[in-house]
DRENNU-718057 format. One line per 3 residues: their letters; for each residue y, x, z of C-alpha. Coordinates in nm, 3 decimals, m for minus. Layout:
A	Y/X/Z; ...
REM end
This chain:
MSH	0.001/m0.007/0.001; 0.336/0.146/m0.103; 0.633/0.151/0.130
SKV	0.853/m0.165/0.105; 1.225/m0.183/0.080; 1.419/m0.433/0.281
DRV	1.665/m0.721/0.206; 2.034/m0.659/0.249; 2.208/m0.817/0.548
TVP	2.584/m0.876/0.581; 2.803/m0.976/0.876; 3.139/m1.124/0.782
PMD	3.398/m0.985/0.752; 3.235/m0.676/0.609; 3.502/m0.434/0.726
EHN	3.443/m0.083/0.842; 3.321/m0.187/1.177; 3.068/m0.456/1.059
QKL	2.952/m0.209/0.792; 2.882/0.043/1.068; 2.700/m0.227/1.270
VSY	2.474/m0.313/0.981; 2.409/0.055/0.898; 2.271/0.096/1.249
LHP	2.083/m0.234/1.289; 1.961/m0.328/0.935; 2.041/m0.052/0.694
SNW	2.023/m0.155/0.330; 1.864/0.171/0.231; 1.577/0.144/0.486
VNP	1.231/0.175/0.360; 0.950/0.046/0.585; 0.693/0.308/0.680
QPA	0.335/0.323/0.574; 0.147/0.116/0.846; m0.085/0.297/1.087
SCY	m0.446/0.204/1.076; m0.408/0.005/1.387; m0.135/m0.046/1.648
NLV	m0.176/m0.094/2.025; 0.112/m0.337/1.998; 0.278/m0.517/1.724
VIG	0.608/m0.676/1.845; 0.784/m0.951/1.634; 1.150/m0.964/1.717
AGP	1.384/m0.691/1.806; 1.609/m0.864/2.067; 1.628/m0.746/2.426
AGL	1.274/m0.840/2.511; 1.124/m0.681/2.192; 1.327/m0.368/2.226
IVA	1.204/m0.310/2.583; 0.843/m0.379/2.506; 0.851/m0.142/2.209
AGA	1.036/0.141/2.374; 0.855/0.113/2.700; 0.509/0.100/2.540
AGL	0.587/0.386/2.292; 0.719/0.597/2.580; 0.378/0.562/2.745
GAK	0.207/0.682/2.440; 0.104/0.357/2.268; 0.126/0.318/1.890
VAL	0.383/0.039/1.844; 0.526/m0.145/1.546; 0.846/m0.348/1.578
IEK	0.935/m0.615/1.323; 1.291/m0.762/1.279; 1.406/m0.988/1.002
HLM	1.779/m0.964/1.077; 1.966/m0.738/1.310; 1.812/m0.509/1.569
GGD	1.955/m0.587/1.909; 1.917/m0.971/1.874; 2.157/m1.224/2.010
CLN	2.279/m1.024/2.306; 2.437/m0.737/2.110; 2.535/m0.928/1.801
VGC	2.626/m1.285/1.881; 2.588/m1.320/2.254; 2.661/m1.125/2.558
VPS	2.846/m0.837/2.416; 3.094/m1.017/2.174; 3.151/m1.309/2.416
KLL	3.250/m1.071/2.701; 3.473/m0.877/2.469; 3.649/m1.207/2.388
IRA	3.664/m1.306/2.753; 3.810/m0.970/2.856; 4.098/m1.025/2.620
SRI	4.146/m1.381/2.748; 4.164/m1.247/3.110; 4.459/m1.022/3.008
VAD	4.650/m1.332/2.883; 4.578/m1.522/3.202; 4.685/m1.227/3.420
ISE	5.017/m1.206/3.224; 5.078/m1.582/3.256; 5.036/m1.557/3.630
ASK	5.234/m1.238/3.678; 5.531/m1.412/3.825; 5.331/m1.519/4.122
FGV	5.304/m1.155/4.215; 5.676/m1.081/4.158; 5.627/m0.927/3.812
SVP	5.855/m1.061/3.532; 5.699/m1.048/3.192; 5.936/m1.059/2.884
NGT	5.950/m1.380/2.684; 5.779/m1.364/2.348; 5.452/m1.208/2.462
EVD	5.197/m1.309/2.193; 4.828/m1.293/2.127; 4.731/m1.109/1.810
FSA	4.398/m1.294/1.755; 4.311/m1.080/1.453; 4.351/m0.758/1.665
VME	4.144/m0.921/1.943; 3.861/m0.986/1.700; 3.897/m0.638/1.536
RLR	3.858/m0.471/1.876; 3.546/m0.691/1.934; 3.391/m0.579/1.614
RIR	3.482/m0.214/1.673; 3.330/m0.186/2.019; 3.026/m0.382/1.920
ADI	2.971/m0.148/1.642; 3.032/0.160/1.852; 2.765/0.067/2.107
SDV	2.510/m0.060/1.858; 2.362/0.279/1.788; 2.156/0.245/2.110
DSV	1.957/m0.034/1.937; 1.952/0.134/1.597; 1.655/0.142/1.350
QRY	1.693/0.521/1.330; 1.687/0.577/1.712; 1.384/0.361/1.770
QDK	1.184/0.518/1.492; 1.299/0.888/1.506; 1.364/0.929/1.883
LGV	1.140/0.672/2.045; 0.854/0.683/1.806; 0.834/0.314/1.715
DIF	0.750/0.216/1.357; 1.026/m0.022/1.247; 0.957/m0.284/0.983
LGS	1.242/m0.489/0.858; 1.149/m0.830/0.729; 0.988/m1.160/0.841
GRF	0.664/m1.118/1.024; 0.390/m1.379/1.023; 0.034/m1.378/1.164
TSN	m0.239/m1.375/0.909; m0.538/m1.337/1.135; m0.617/m1.267/1.503
NTV	m0.548/m0.906/1.453; m0.310/m0.882/1.162; 0.054/m0.948/1.084
EVA	0.212/m0.944/0.742; 0.572/m0.819/0.679; 0.743/m0.744/0.357
GQT	0.415/m0.731/0.171; 0.248/m0.499/0.419; m0.032/m0.578/0.662
LRF	m0.027/m0.448/1.018; m0.345/m0.449/1.227; m0.313/m0.473/1.603
KKA	m0.502/m0.486/1.929; m0.237/m0.686/2.103; 0.080/m0.854/1.972
VIT	0.399/m0.977/2.142; 0.625/m1.260/2.019; 0.990/m1.200/2.101
TGA	1.169/m1.392/1.830; 1.422/m1.551/2.073; 1.618/m1.869/2.011
RAL	1.906/m1.996/1.812; 2.186/m2.253/1.856; 2.075/m2.604/1.875
QPQ	2.233/m2.838/1.631; 2.266/m3.191/1.759; 2.197/m3.485/1.518
IPG	2.553/m3.593/1.465; 2.621/m3.784/1.140; 2.861/m3.584/0.914
LEA	2.844/m3.267/1.123; 2.653/m3.065/0.857; 2.888/m3.161/0.572
TGY	3.195/m3.114/0.777; 3.090/m2.763/0.897; 3.074/m2.616/1.241
LTN	3.062/m2.292/1.439; 2.804/m2.168/1.682; 2.771/m1.851/1.886
ETV	2.614/m1.702/1.573; 2.934/m1.748/1.364; 3.226/m1.787/1.596
FNL	3.266/m1.415/1.644; 3.312/m1.373/1.272; 3.654/m1.544/1.288
TEK	3.955/m1.343/1.194; 4.219/m1.626/1.233; 4.263/m1.822/1.548
PQR	4.171/m2.204/1.523; 4.483/m2.384/1.636; 4.270/m2.690/1.739
LAV	3.916/m2.634/1.857; 3.665/m2.888/1.967; 3.366/m2.759/2.178
IGA	3.065/m2.972/2.208; 2.865/m2.910/2.521; 2.990/m2.791/2.862
GPI	2.702/m2.572/2.961; 2.767/m2.196/3.015; 2.825/m2.101/2.644
GCE	3.052/m2.396/2.584; 3.254/m2.340/2.902; 3.302/m1.962/2.859
LAQ	3.417/m1.996/2.502; 3.629/m2.310/2.564; 3.828/m2.122/2.828
AFR	3.861/m1.798/2.636; 3.991/m1.973/2.329; 4.226/m2.181/2.531
RLG	4.375/m1.863/2.696; 4.405/m1.698/2.359; 4.620/m1.988/2.234
SEV	4.396/m2.265/2.081; 4.432/m2.619/2.184; 4.089/m2.696/2.318
VLF	3.902/m3.024/2.377; 3.568/m3.004/2.550; 3.317/m3.281/2.503
HKN	3.015/m3.333/2.745; 2.760/m3.599/2.781; 2.757/m3.589/3.163
AHI	3.014/m3.657/3.430; 3.124/m3.300/3.506; 3.088/m2.962/3.340
LDK	2.829/m2.695/3.428; 2.609/m2.978/3.579; 2.316/m2.745/3.626
EDV	2.518/m2.535/3.876; 2.606/m2.598/4.236; 2.829/m2.912/4.243
DAA	3.104/m2.748/4.445; 3.101/m2.441/4.207; 3.127/m2.651/3.905
NIV	3.418/m2.866/4.052; 3.625/m2.540/4.111; 3.572/m2.430/3.747
QQA	3.643/m2.786/3.624; 3.981/m2.791/3.825; 4.070/m2.453/3.667
FVR	4.005/m2.594/3.322; 4.228/m2.896/3.387; 4.514/m2.663/3.509
EGI	4.480/m2.443/3.207; 4.532/m2.737/2.972; 4.170/m2.778/2.837
QLI	4.121/m3.145/2.749; 3.794/m3.275/2.907; 3.620/m3.566/2.749
LES	3.324/m3.632/2.986; 3.050/m3.892/2.983; 3.099/m3.901/2.609
KIE	2.892/m3.947/2.304; 3.007/m3.826/1.956; 2.938/m4.101/1.700
RVE	3.016/m3.916/1.384; 3.225/m3.637/1.218; 3.422/m3.629/0.891
STN	3.645/m3.393/0.705; 3.995/m3.509/0.614; 4.321/m3.357/0.485
TGK	4.447/m3.318/0.832; 4.137/m3.160/0.980; 3.792/m3.233/1.110
VIY	3.790/m3.581/1.274; 3.548/m3.650/1.568; 3.478/m4.008/1.648
YKC	3.343/m4.059/2.000; 3.284/m4.301/2.278; 3.390/m4.220/2.633
QGK	3.273/m4.451/2.907; 3.239/m4.722/2.650; 3.583/m4.668/2.490
AGT	3.617/m4.550/2.135; 3.846/m4.258/2.052; 3.913/m3.986/1.784
VTV	4.018/m3.619/1.801; 4.128/m3.413/1.498; 4.066/m3.040/1.506
DEI	4.047/m2.740/1.287; 3.711/m2.607/1.399; 3.403/m2.747/1.589
LLG	3.205/m2.516/1.810; 2.858/m2.611/1.922; 2.748/m2.527/2.279
TGR	2.465/m2.774/2.304; 2.174/m2.555/2.402; 1.912/m2.329/2.232
SPN	1.618/m2.392/2.003; 1.318/m2.145/1.998; 1.244/m1.953/1.687
VEG	0.885/m2.052/1.634; 0.916/m2.139/1.263; 0.751/m1.910/1.001
LNL	0.526/m1.718/1.240; 0.203/m1.906/1.133; 0.115/m1.964/1.495
EAV	m0.134/m2.233/1.409; m0.348/m1.975/1.232; m0.404/m1.771/1.546
GVD	m0.426/m2.059/1.795; m0.093/m2.011/1.969; 0.026/m2.338/2.103
YNT	0.398/m2.405/2.105; 0.661/m2.687/2.116; 0.962/m2.686/1.884
KTG	1.190/m2.771/2.184; 1.054/m2.540/2.451; 0.890/m2.268/2.257
VFV	0.562/m2.074/2.290; 0.340/m2.177/2.576; 0.249/m1.893/2.812
NDN	0.078/m1.854/3.140; 0.229/m1.682/3.448; 0.124/m1.344/3.289
LQT	0.316/m1.426/2.978; m0.009/m1.456/2.776; m0.018/m1.723/2.511
TNP	m0.317/m1.947/2.436; m0.451/m1.662/2.224; m0.557/m1.400/2.474
HIY	m0.455/m1.108/2.250; m0.098/m1.235/2.194; 0.186/m1.239/2.441
AAG	0.532/m1.364/2.442; 0.862/m1.284/2.641; 1.227/m1.381/2.634
DIC	1.399/m1.685/2.491; 1.100/m1.781/2.277; 0.901/m1.887/2.590
MKY	1.106/m1.869/2.913; 1.319/m2.124/3.097; 1.571/m1.865/3.194
KFT	1.738/m1.755/2.864; 1.918/m1.440/2.995; 1.908/m1.085/2.862
HAA	1.822/m0.950/3.209; 1.539/m1.203/3.242; 1.410/m1.103/2.900
DFA	1.423/m0.734/3.006; 1.214/m0.771/3.318; 0.972/m1.011/3.148
ARI	0.921/m0.733/2.883; 0.825/m0.493/3.162; 0.554/m0.747/3.270
VIQ	0.421/m0.760/2.920; 0.392/m0.384/2.897; 0.195/m0.371/3.215
NTL	m0.033/m0.666/3.125; m0.100/m0.563/2.767; m0.162/m0.191/2.813
FFG	m0.295/m0.168/3.164; m0.496/m0.490/3.205; m0.239/m0.594/3.470
RKK	m0.178/m0.931/3.627; 0.196/m0.909/3.683; 0.344/m1.252/3.713
LSA	0.670/m1.389/3.574; 0.699/m1.618/3.886; 0.722/m1.307/4.100
LTI	1.066/m1.222/3.961; 1.386/m1.313/4.141; 1.633/m1.388/3.857
PWC	2.000/m1.415/3.923; 2.253/m1.547/3.660; 2.617/m1.575/3.603
TYT	2.849/m1.791/3.403; 3.149/m1.581/3.292; 3.429/m1.837/3.326
IPE	3.720/m1.757/3.553; 3.625/m1.779/3.821; 3.271/m1.676/3.755
VAH	2.979/m1.865/3.905; 2.682/m1.652/4.001; 2.360/m1.784/4.138
VGI	2.015/m1.667/4.253; 1.723/m1.846/4.406; 1.717/m2.206/4.525
GEA	2.021/m2.436/4.546; 2.084/m2.740/4.764; 1.975/m2.995/4.503
EAK	1.659/m2.811/4.437; 1.578/m2.759/4.800; 1.624/m3.133/4.860
AKG	1.406/m3.221/4.554; 1.131/m2.984/4.678; 1.158/m3.103/5.043
TDI	1.252/m2.754/5.152; 1.453/m2.752/5.481; 1.744/m2.510/5.460
DTF	2.051/m2.392/5.665; 2.356/m2.319/5.459; 2.630/m2.072/5.543
LIP	2.952/m2.120/5.351; 3.244/m1.869/5.356; 3.539/m1.979/5.161
FSQ	3.755/m1.707/5.012; 4.055/m1.862/5.186; 3.912/m1.689/5.487
VDR	3.872/m1.350/5.318; 4.172/m1.120/5.321; 4.114/m0.945/4.994
AII	4.071/m1.283/4.804; 4.403/m1.400/4.958; 4.571/m1.075/4.855
DGE	4.440/m1.112/4.502; 4.548/m1.471/4.472; 4.183/m1.577/4.416
DEG	4.112/m1.780/4.728; 3.965/m2.087/4.565; 3.607/m1.975/4.556
FVK	3.323/m1.921/4.811; 3.006/m1.749/4.903; 2.726/m2.008/4.994
IHV	2.404/m1.872/5.123; 2.087/m2.083/5.200; 1.825/m1.960/5.440
KKG	1.490/m2.112/5.546; 1.564/m2.346/5.836; 1.525/m2.174/6.162
SDK	1.512/m1.829/6.018; 1.741/m1.590/5.831; 1.515/m1.564/5.526
ILG	1.739/m1.600/5.221; 1.621/m1.858/4.973; 1.926/m1.869/4.747
ATI	2.297/m1.827/4.704; 2.591/m1.923/4.492; 2.917/m1.724/4.458
VAR	3.230/m1.846/4.296; 3.476/m1.556/4.242; 3.647/m1.359/3.970
NAG	3.373/m1.098/3.984; 3.088/m1.315/4.122; 2.836/m1.159/3.878
DMI	2.895/m0.819/4.037; 2.866/m0.957/4.387; 2.545/m1.154/4.365
SEI	2.329/m0.842/4.325; 2.367/m0.768/4.690; 2.202/m1.095/4.783
TLA	1.939/m1.050/4.510; 1.852/m0.715/4.659; 1.813/m0.864/4.999
MVN	1.589/m1.143/4.864; 1.365/m0.911/4.670; 1.321/m0.681/4.971
NIG	1.294/m0.954/5.233; 1.609/m0.847/5.410; 1.729/m1.143/5.619
LGK	2.093/m1.265/5.635; 2.117/m1.148/5.993; 2.061/m0.784/5.886
IAS	2.338/m0.807/5.624; 2.580/m0.861/5.912; 2.500/m0.508/6.022
VIH	2.589/m0.353/5.683; 2.936/m0.208/5.691; 3.141/m0.336/5.393
PYP	3.469/m0.165/5.294; 3.782/m0.346/5.399; 3.937/m0.528/5.227
TQA	3.691/m0.639/4.963; 3.588/m0.985/4.842; 3.225/m0.878/4.893
DAI	3.303/m0.876/5.272; 3.249/m1.258/5.251; 2.876/m1.186/5.229
RKA	2.882/m0.994/5.559; 3.078/m1.278/5.714; 2.804/m1.511/5.615
GDA	2.567/m1.281/5.808; 2.797/m1.303/6.108; 2.797/m1.679/6.077
YNR	2.424/m1.676/6.091; 2.401/m1.449/6.392; 2.649/m1.678/6.577
TRL	2.390/m1.964/6.542; 2.148/m1.756/6.748; 2.374/m1.787/7.051
TPF	2.217/m2.114/7.168; 2.352/m2.262/7.494; 2.055/m2.114/7.662
VKN	2.124/m1.770/7.544; 2.487/m1.794/7.625; 2.398/m1.906/7.977
LFN	2.177/m1.614/8.028; 2.439/m1.380/7.891; 2.712/m1.531/8.118
KWL	2.475/m1.481/8.419; 2.424/m1.111/8.316; 2.796/m1.055/8.289
AWT	2.857/m1.212/8.629; 2.580/m0.996/8.787; 2.730/m0.676/8.639
R	3.083/m0.734/8.760
REM end
């Protein structure tokens, strides 16, 4: 079998930065290698999970092939974590400037956002860091055979890609997920943006509708509003971020209202049409009909697993088009020789979750391990301002499971650094098993909540109780001191009337 050339991939606009990105992640002159006689692992999909599986297994001496039909790095690098946080960083600057007067700083009138420059910086930095996930690095430095093209199973031990057949002992499906398109009449004809296309913009949409107030919808709605777009946010339920702690979601919702984001909650979009004045959205909100005219529509309505085209039926891998590939707790599919990891099969669709799931796959495929996905403690963060970070169980989940908890709440209005920073609306909320200091979960609402949650995750993973956190000296003044304060609050509950009485007797005796 001769080596095969690959199809060309473009990322609009094809300026110098996106040309650099593509040259690293899907070079047009790439020629797929001659397949080995048999691979220990064939990995389909070069997103975070696939990259970690391939690099980790090859580093242990396994012969590994990695297949990618589009861009190495997957959603996270190209259309997810990296570009969205670059956009959010720029929007934070705008917000800080707008609030400067509160701190006694006068900003000259006429300060403007150069949207094209914001997006140019996004493309430049994304391209600059993309070499870490490059085809050349993985093949030349890490020893992974890279095949660009669509992979599909042809038997229980073979995969076909670009006209070549790869034989394997084990295979791993890491094809990820894509933006879910809701069935709204006229949407396809009118046109819309998703996280896969919104970062290609070079001109700011003056009027933007965001459909869906989950993490993606909320992050981008706030970022575009701060960068100068008029934003209307549609959501089917009564409040935004409805899978988060209710108190946390309310704080973010109030921030959105203050910043001028129009919220249309408990709504259903009936249809969309294109007119001379823009894209018209017809909707019903609490039974009342209404319309909104915008320049662009951005979908944030969830994710759909990439199960198509893999020929999973031929190898006995069960799947659902809504939830993805079925796996057991060891991330093994219904075919014992095929595993899966990441958004294609997991409830938690986060890069860091895919990373650690990939580590489980390496151990279970190469070492006959029995590592379990359920053993992972997975935190997450929604990068609005303020951020909402969470780990473990929440109050609603505890109630649903019948788990008795004690909750310790430290509002940032009681934390000096938060007051100093003008960021005193959030809180640290930690749940412990009732009658003990065993931490079962936590939610933090703060500007940098995502950085702060790891202290609690560390404690949970290592069975460090909340009471012990009180003995950890935190620098003063920091917002993370709120976590220590929660530990103090727990320790105060140990001073029952009986203990206090004994202590008072001891003090009286020692006088």
